[in-house]
N, C-alpha and C positions, 0 to 999 in steps of 0.2 A: 222247887216248883218249876215246871215248864210247860209251855203251851205248843212250841212250834212244832212239833212233830204230830201234836194230837189237839182235839177239839175242847178236851178239859185239862184242866192244870195236873201234873203227874210229879208225885214225889220220887226222888231218885238222889243216889250216891254220886260220887266224884266222876264215874264214867258210866251211868246208868243211862243218859242220854245219847251219848256219843254211838252207842252200839245198838240202842233202841230200835225197832221196827216202826216204819212210819205207820201212821194209823190205817191210811188207805191201803198199803201194802198187807196189814195183817188182817183187814176185812176180807181180802181177795183170798187171802190164803186159809181162812178160816171157813169160806164158803166151800173151797175145794176138800179142806178135810171136814166136812160137817160129819159127824157120827155120834154114836151112844156114848162111847167113853173114849177119851183121847189122853194120853200121857204125853205132857211137854216136859224135856228136860232143857235145862239152862232157861228157865221162866224169865231172869233178869228182874226187871221192874214192874213188869205186867203188861206191857201192852199189848202183845201177842197173846198173853192170855185173856184178857178181857174180851178179844175179836173171839178166841175159841170159845169162850163161854157162853157166846149169844149164838153159835151155830150147834154146840155138842150139847147133850143133854147132860154130862157130867167131864169134867176137867181134873186131871191129876198133875199139878204142876209142882215141879222139883228144881233145887238150885241150890248149890254148895254154899253159896255167900248167904248168911243168915240177915245181914243188912239187905240186901236184895230182895229177899223174900219177904221181909216187913213192909218194905216199900210196895212191894206188888199185893200183900194184903188190903194196904191202905187204900191202893189205886182202883182195884177190886170194889171194895167197898163203896168208895165214891163214885164208880161207875154204877152202882146197883147191881152188882152179878153176884149171885150166892151159891153156884153150884160149881166151886171151885175148891179143891182138899190141897193144901200145900204142905210139902216137906222139904227139910233141910238135910239135904242128903247129896251125895256122888250119884247123879243117875245113871252114870257109868261103870260102877261098881258091881259086880257079882253080888255082893251083899244086899243092895239095893233092887236090882234086876231080880233075884229071886223070890223077893215079895210080892211081885205082878205076875198074877195067874192069867188074867185076859183082859186086853183092851183092844179097840177096833184099831186105831191107829195110833202110831208114836211119832211126835216129831221134837226135833233137836236141834237148835242153834249152838253148833260148837263156839269154845273160845278160839281167838287166832290173836297173834301178834298185831298190833296196830299198824305197822308197818314190815314189810319183807322185801329183800330184792326180787324174789320169785314167788308166787303164791302157789301152795302146791295143796293136795289132800292131806299128806302126811302132817303138815302144821298143824291140822284142826285137832281140836281137843275136848271132847273124844273124837276119833276117827270114824268114818261110815263103817269100815270093816269091822271095828270094835262094836259099835251101836249094832249092826246085822248080827253079830255072833250073839249078841245078847237076848236080842228082841225079836227077832224075825220069827222063832217058834211060837209067841202068845201075841202076835197082832197079824192084822190083814195087810197092812202096809206101811211104809215109814216114809217120813220127809225129812230130809237133813238138809239144812242152809250149807253153802259153800262160797267161797270168794267168785264173784261174778267175772273177774278176770280170766278165770281159767276156761280155756277153749274145751268144746266138747271132746276132743280127742285128748284131753289128759285128765278125762273123767274114766279111767277104765273099769267102770261097772256095769253092771246091766240095771239100767235104770234110765227114766227121763230127766233130761236136763234141760229144765227151764228158765230161760232167762227174761228177766221182769225190767222194764224201764217205766218210770216214774216221771209224767211230762216230759218225756224224751230224753232222758237222763237214765243209764243203766245203772240199776239199783239193786238187783237181786238174783241170784241163782240158787234153785233149790231143786234138790235130787228127789226124784220119787221111785221109791220100791215098791215091789209086791203089787198088788190089785191098785195102787194108785198109780203108777205106771201106764200111761194111755200112747206113748209114742216116744221116739228116741230123744227126739229134739223138738221142744217148743220154744216160743216167744209169747210173750203177755206185755202188751201196751196198756198203761192204765193213764187216761189224759182227761180229757172230757168225759169219755165212753171207756169202756173196758173191753179189748180185743184179744183173741188169742188165736196163734196158727201154729198147727203141728206139722212134724216133717210128715211127707207122703210124697204124691206125684211131683216131680218135677218138671218145670219148662227151660227154656233157651235163654242164656244171657252170653253178651258178647262184651269183651274189653275194648274199650275203644279210647282214641286220642282227640276225635273231633268232638266239639260241643255243640249238640242243637240247640234251639231258640229257648227250650225250658229245661231246668234242672229239678232235681229233687234230693233231698237228704233223708236216707233210711233211718230209720230206728236203730239205734245202737243194739239193741236186744234183738232185732232181726239179724244184723250183721253178725253178732257173737254167737247165736245159734247157727249160723252158715245156713241160713233159709230164703237167701236171695232168689235161688232156683225155685223153690217152692213159691215163693211170691210171682214169680213167672207165670207159673203153672195156674196160679188161681186169678191172676188179672188177664189170661190168655193172651200173653205180650211177649215178645224177646226184648228183655232189657237191657239194654246198653248202659255199661258201668265205665265211669271215669273214675280210676284210681287216682286220687290226687296224692296221697301220701301214704306212711304207714297207718296213720290215724283216722283217716277220712276218705269217703268215696262220695261219689254223686251218680244218682242215674239221669240220664238225657234223652230227650225224647222232642218229635215237633208236635205233640199233642199232650193235653192234660192227662196225667194218672192218678187215679183216685183209689187211696188204702189208708186205713188207719195206720200202718205202717211205715207211712211216708210223714216224716216231722214235719218238715218244711217244703214248700212248693216254690220256686223261683223264676224270673224272667231275666235270661241273659243280657246284660246290658254291654259287655265287652268282653272278650279274652285278648289279654296285651301280652305280649311277648317282647324279650329284649332289656338290653342293661336301662332302658328308660321306661319301663313299664310303669313304675310307680309314677311318674312326674308325669305321663300320659294319661293316667287313671286321675290323676289329682285335676287336670285340667278338665276331664268329663264331669268331674263331681262337684268342682266349684260353685255352681249357681242352683244345683239339684240338691246337695248334699247338707244333712246337719250333723249326722252321726256316720261312721262309718266300724262296721263290726268286724275284728281282724279274724280269720281264722287261719291258722298256720301253726308248722312247728317253730315257735320263735324264742328264745330267750326273754327274759324281762327287758332287757336292755335293747335288743332287737325290735321286741314289741313297739315301745314306747317310740321309738327312731322313726319306725314305719307307719306307725298311727299318726305322727304330727307330720311327716311327709304327705300322707294320704289327706289329712283335713286341712290341712294348709290353706288358709282363705277361702274356706267353705262357707256358704251364707243361705245354704237352700233349707228345704222341710221335709225332705226325705231320708230315710235311712236306708244303708246299703251295707251288703255283704261283701267282702274282699278274701277270696279264697287264694293263699300266696303259696309259692314255691320257687324256688332258683329265682330265675329273671322272668317268672310268669305272674301276671294277676287276672283273677276271673271275677268280673264285677256282677255282682247279682241283684235283684230287688226283689224282695220277699212279695209272693202273690197273697194278699189277705183271702 
């Protein structure tokens, strides 16, 4: 049994919970794929299946693993959904596909290695091209999950690439085909509210080195989808981007920016440069800080050394964020 990703206890096998779709993500996806009849390939322990059953009239759920199918059946019964037909089969086989005459949508969460040096579409099993060849003639649209680390230009297919974040952390990439495709790229933020942004008209962005009084951390789904220029168009602002390192960037401005795709808003406390930047940052923090959150590409050993140096002797009651690179420290205070 497990509750972490779900509001109800879920029966699962050894790896069932690790790869299960979080309940809030499953609910969002089910609303988007609401239809009369849906085929789910790779249903796993049934977390997504339950959500589909609540938005679709009929769900056909298939998995090659009989243990997972049995878990999914029990979880569906516990959730009180009864409109699901289960199959133990290879949903990517011609034998099974030939039994499907017509459905509205097909959804698949392919299997993939727990870890790879580089994520690729080719490592998915079944591959998107395989699923398209089997099912595009019997459905109006397909939705296929893919590794969210893939950039849009590494998905050379005619589809919508939807990057989704959950509480500010990149969580899912779903590829939508057929009538489910609404644009080329989109991002979804699931936090206190649900927000979605599709590619379209673009505004102006500028790469800057100078830091203005305010900084903003963009949603990682927005960055991965390449939609900063789209956000500039929506906000009617020229967005100034401070590229901090390979993994982090900040928007900076003299005035407040408001968007659900800005995860954090910060007041700039200090931007320190030089070999003594950490020492000077510590002097600024001593009477104000109770904790410093380190943001930077550091090894574990470097992290603890830097954190110890920044937090040495602090005795305040505020929390600060410290963005680090080379001999620079950018001290920020979260705006509530």
